[in-house]
Residue frames as qw, qx, qy, qz and C-alpha x, y, z in Angstrom:
[[0.161, -0.451, -0.578, 0.661, -99.09, 94.08, -167.45],
 [0.013, 0.586, 0.425, 0.690, -101.93, 96.49, -168.06],
 [0.342, -0.681, -0.495, 0.417, -103.15, 99.37, -165.98],
 [0.090, 0.989, 0.115, 0.022, -102.72, 103.09, -165.57],
 [0.637, 0.349, -0.169, 0.666, -99.53, 105.09, -166.10],
 [0.448, -0.778, -0.279, 0.342, -98.34, 107.07, -163.08],
 [0.079, -0.894, 0.214, 0.386, -95.63, 108.99, -164.91],
 [0.775, 0.604, -0.118, 0.145, -92.93, 109.13, -167.52],
 [0.635, -0.611, 0.306, 0.361, -89.25, 108.34, -166.94],
 [0.485, 0.803, -0.327, -0.117, -86.21, 108.87, -169.14],
 [0.962, -0.002, -0.036, 0.269, -83.62, 106.20, -169.92],
 [0.233, -0.892, 0.349, 0.169, -80.20, 107.29, -168.62],
 [0.065, 0.547, -0.807, -0.212, -78.13, 104.27, -169.67],
 [0.971, 0.073, 0.060, -0.220, -78.47, 100.77, -171.07],
 [0.105, 0.692, -0.714, 0.001, -75.34, 98.68, -170.49],
 [0.837, 0.044, -0.542, -0.063, -74.43, 95.00, -170.77],
 [0.389, -0.601, 0.569, -0.405, -73.74, 93.34, -167.39],
 [0.392, -0.177, 0.903, -0.011, -72.39, 89.79, -167.72],
 [0.104, 0.241, 0.884, 0.386, -75.25, 87.89, -169.43],
 [0.024, 0.769, 0.611, -0.188, -77.83, 90.55, -168.55],
 [0.234, 0.538, 0.150, 0.796, -78.34, 94.27, -169.12],
 [0.228, -0.486, -0.492, 0.686, -78.56, 97.12, -166.65],
 [0.057, 0.667, 0.442, 0.597, -81.18, 99.73, -167.42],
 [0.234, -0.344, -0.412, 0.810, -81.03, 103.03, -165.50],
 [0.006, -0.683, -0.546, -0.485, -84.10, 105.25, -165.64],
 [0.087, 0.029, -0.314, 0.945, -84.58, 108.76, -164.24],
 [0.180, -0.643, -0.740, -0.083, -87.91, 109.21, -162.50],
 [0.045, -0.640, -0.029, -0.767, -89.43, 112.61, -161.68],
 [0.045, -0.245, 0.620, -0.744, -89.73, 113.80, -158.08],
 [0.680, -0.124, 0.070, -0.719, -93.46, 112.99, -157.95],
 [0.924, 0.049, -0.331, -0.183, -92.70, 109.28, -158.49],
 [0.377, 0.493, -0.680, 0.390, -89.39, 109.00, -156.61],
 [0.400, -0.369, 0.566, -0.619, -91.03, 108.56, -153.20],
 [0.906, 0.031, 0.130, -0.402, -92.71, 105.35, -154.43],
 [0.775, 0.441, -0.449, 0.062, -89.51, 103.64, -155.62],
 [0.586, -0.640, 0.475, -0.148, -87.61, 101.29, -153.31],
 [0.183, 0.466, -0.859, -0.109, -84.82, 98.79, -153.77],
 [0.049, 0.051, 0.996, -0.053, -86.32, 95.32, -154.30],
 [0.449, 0.440, 0.424, -0.652, -89.71, 96.90, -154.98],
 [0.498, 0.369, 0.722, 0.307, -91.72, 96.28, -158.12],
 [0.193, 0.598, -0.081, -0.774, -92.22, 98.60, -161.06],
 [0.676, 0.462, 0.555, 0.148, -93.67, 98.24, -164.52],
 [0.064, -0.590, 0.342, 0.729, -91.78, 99.84, -167.41],
 [0.404, 0.332, -0.527, -0.670, -93.44, 99.89, -170.82],
 [0.858, -0.028, -0.182, -0.479, -95.71, 97.03, -169.75],
 [0.727, 0.169, -0.629, 0.215, -92.95, 94.82, -168.30],
 [0.672, -0.720, 0.003, -0.175, -93.07, 93.99, -164.57],
 [0.627, 0.434, -0.452, 0.464, -89.58, 94.33, -163.06],
 [0.678, -0.623, -0.261, 0.289, -87.73, 94.48, -159.74],
 [0.093, 0.946, -0.201, 0.239, -85.88, 97.66, -158.76],
 [0.854, 0.016, -0.309, 0.419, -82.22, 96.87, -158.00],
 [0.450, -0.207, -0.216, 0.841, -81.02, 100.28, -156.85],
 [0.030, 0.912, 0.366, 0.185, -82.40, 103.76, -156.21],
 [0.482, -0.075, -0.110, 0.866, -80.19, 106.87, -156.21],
 [0.006, -0.860, -0.438, 0.262, -81.92, 110.01, -154.98],
 [0.365, 0.252, 0.207, 0.872, -81.49, 113.29, -156.86],
 [0.066, 0.269, 0.286, -0.917, -82.81, 116.79, -156.20],
 [0.464, 0.203, -0.261, -0.821, -85.21, 116.45, -159.15],
 [0.902, 0.016, -0.167, -0.398, -86.30, 112.84, -158.49],
 [0.649, -0.446, 0.615, 0.049, -84.24, 109.66, -158.61],
 [0.492, 0.444, -0.683, -0.308, -82.37, 107.29, -160.88],
 [0.795, -0.212, 0.499, -0.273, -83.33, 103.65, -160.49],
 [0.150, 0.456, -0.828, -0.290, -81.58, 100.57, -161.88],
 [0.898, 0.092, 0.204, -0.377, -83.11, 97.41, -163.29],
 [0.251, -0.357, 0.858, 0.271, -81.43, 94.14, -164.22],
 [0.763, 0.362, -0.079, -0.529, -82.87, 92.77, -167.45],
 [0.629, -0.212, 0.742, 0.097, -82.33, 89.02, -167.83],
 [0.075, -0.194, 0.746, 0.633, -81.76, 87.50, -171.29],
 [0.125, 0.456, 0.871, 0.129, -85.30, 86.08, -171.65],
 [0.059, 0.818, 0.391, -0.417, -86.92, 89.43, -170.84],
 [0.099, -0.580, 0.378, 0.715, -84.44, 91.20, -173.15],
 [0.111, -0.035, 0.843, 0.526, -85.38, 88.89, -176.01],
 [0.003, -0.492, -0.851, -0.182, -89.18, 88.84, -175.65],
 [0.046, -0.842, -0.398, 0.361, -89.95, 92.49, -174.81],
 [0.415, 0.832, 0.106, 0.353, -89.29, 95.87, -176.40],
 [0.491, -0.836, 0.122, 0.211, -86.80, 96.80, -173.64],
 [0.733, -0.109, 0.373, 0.559, -83.92, 95.75, -175.91],
 [0.394, 0.667, 0.347, 0.528, -84.78, 98.68, -178.22],
 [0.273, -0.947, -0.153, 0.073, -84.30, 101.32, -175.53],
 [0.623, 0.285, -0.125, 0.718, -81.43, 103.79, -175.61],
 [0.293, -0.380, -0.331, 0.812, -80.35, 106.79, -173.52],
 [0.123, 0.126, -0.112, -0.978, -82.82, 109.63, -173.82],
 [0.344, -0.301, -0.759, -0.463, -85.86, 107.46, -174.61],
 [0.440, -0.244, 0.330, -0.799, -88.98, 108.12, -172.58],
 [0.340, -0.125, -0.931, -0.050, -90.72, 105.19, -170.88],
 [0.529, -0.404, 0.045, -0.744, -93.93, 104.77, -168.92]]
């Protein structure tokens, strides 16, 4: 996916979940209003579906399920807590 970057998020956790991985990212308040469960988002050039959104005073945390194929063929497998993503 190519296009403009609306903001920067920070990886909160990356955890295995059965045969997939759960990626939780903290988004700033300015972006939080645009995130919805089952909505689409692009993270570091990878188009994904938002699985969960948890509101916070300073924005929100959103969860993504990363399937094995996506994990293997993108740079998402290199992410760790504290990394910044766009």
